[in-house]
Structures are given as C-alpha cells and as structure tokens.
C-alpha positions in Angstrom: 0.0 0.3 0.3 1.2 3.1 -0.7 0.9 6.0 1.7 3.0 9.0 3.3 2.8 9.4 6.9 3.3 12.2 9.0 4.7 12.2 13.2 6.0 14.4 15.5 3.2 16.9 16.0 1.8 18.2 19.1 1.4 21.6 21.8 4.5 23.6 22.5 4.9 27.1 24.4 6.0 30.2 22.1 9.8 29.5 21.7 9.5 25.8 21.5 10.8 23.3 18.9 9.2 20.4 17.5 10.9 17.8 14.8 8.4 16.6 12.3 9.2 13.1 10.1 7.3 12.3 7.0 7.5 9.0 6.3 6.6 6.4 3.1 5.3 3.2 2.5 5.2 1.7 -0.9 7.7 4.1 -2.4 11.2 5.2 -2.0 11.0 8.7 -0.5 14.8 9.3 -1.4 13.8 9.0 -5.0 11.0 11.8 -4.1 10.9 15.9 -4.7 9.3 16.4 -0.8 7.5 19.1 0.0 5.9 20.4 3.4 2.7 22.3 3.9 0.3 23.9 6.8 -2.8 25.1 7.0 -4.1 27.1 9.9 -8.0 27.5 10.9 -9.8 29.6 8.2 -7.0 29.7 6.2 -5.7 28.6 2.6 -3.1 26.0 2.6 0.4 27.0 2.2 3.5 26.0 1.2 6.5 25.8 3.9 9.5 23.9 2.4 10.5 21.9 -0.1 13.7 19.4 -0.7 14.8 18.0 -4.0 15.6 15.1 -5.0 19.3 16.2 -5.4 18.8 17.8 -1.6 18.3 21.0 -3.1 16.1 23.3 -0.5 13.9 25.6 -0.6 11.5 27.9 2.4 9.1 30.3 2.6 9.3 33.8 3.6 7.6 33.4 6.8 10.3 30.7 7.8 13.0 33.6 8.3 15.6 30.9 9.4 13.3 29.3 11.9 12.9 25.9 9.9 15.3 23.0 8.6 14.5 20.8 6.0 16.5 17.1 6.0 16.6 14.1 4.9 18.1 10.9 6.4 18.2 8.7 3.3 19.1 5.8 5.0 16.0 5.9 6.8 14.2 6.7 3.6 12.6 9.8 5.9 12.3 13.5 5.6 12.6 16.0 8.5 11.2 19.6 9.2 12.5 20.8 12.1 10.7 23.6 13.4 12.8 26.1 15.9 11.6 29.2 17.5 7.7 28.7 17.4 5.2 31.1 17.5 1.2 30.8 18.2 1.3 32.2 14.1 2.6 28.9 13.2 -0.1 26.8 14.6 -1.6 24.7 12.1 -1.6 21.2 10.8 1.7 20.0 8.8 1.3 18.0 5.8 4.1 16.2 3.9 3.9 15.5 0.0 6.1 14.2 -2.1 6.0 14.1 -6.4 8.5 12.3 -8.8 8.8 14.9 -10.7 12.1 16.9 -10.0 9.9 20.0 -10.6 6.0 19.2 -9.5 3.1 21.4 -10.5 0.7 18.5 -8.6 1.9 16.1 -5.9 1.9 12.5 -6.4 0.8 11.6 -2.7 -0.1 13.5 1.0 0.0 12.7 4.1 -2.9 13.2 6.6 -1.3 15.7 8.1 0.1 16.5 11.9 -1.1 19.3 13.9 1.3 21.4 16.0 0.0 24.1 17.7 1.8 26.6 19.6 0.5 28.1 22.6 1.3 29.3 26.7 
C-alpha cells in the first residue's frame, strides 16, 4: 500500500521546537521531491519548505531561518525541524511527495499532523 505519513506534531510553548517526520510506505521517498505544507484554521494551505531529490532546499519567506528541512536517506525519511515557534505557526502540517523534480501537483499526500503553539 502506497502511503505517506507525518509524525512528531504536538503542543509547545512559544519559542519551543518540534521535529516533524515524513515517512513513506510502498515507495522510496529518496526518489521523490518532498514538500511540507501547512493549513491553519480558516486559512488556505501554504507551502513551508521543499527538498528535491538532489537535496536542494527552499523555504517560504515566513520561515525566516527558523525551520530546516532535511533527508535521512538511510531511513528513507524527510524531516522538518521547527524552531522558535510562535502561535502563528499553529496549523496542520502536511508532507507531500512527487516523482518529478519540478512538481506542479504532488503524487502523494499525508494525512497531516497538528502543531499547536500556545502558552
């Protein structure tokens, strides 16, 4: 069964950190372009970060150096490290994967993981 799954969400206080993981079943995530997205209540989904098959990375402007996307090729995982979190980062975070090096639409999406930043 082909599946993408996020983990690592939770609730943290402002200024805190979380590590989100994206894992794949039924395919090799290392061969895919992976993006992280988020959707806050009553807002549209927005891109957060991406990492290509070759390892190039990109971030949304609002990240401002606080988040880091990375791969663990040995474990076939993609991580999103979230640091210096603020309440505005509260959202459901999704990872998505696409076989193309320049995706316009993604082949697979995870179910999402909740990140809540609150004191």
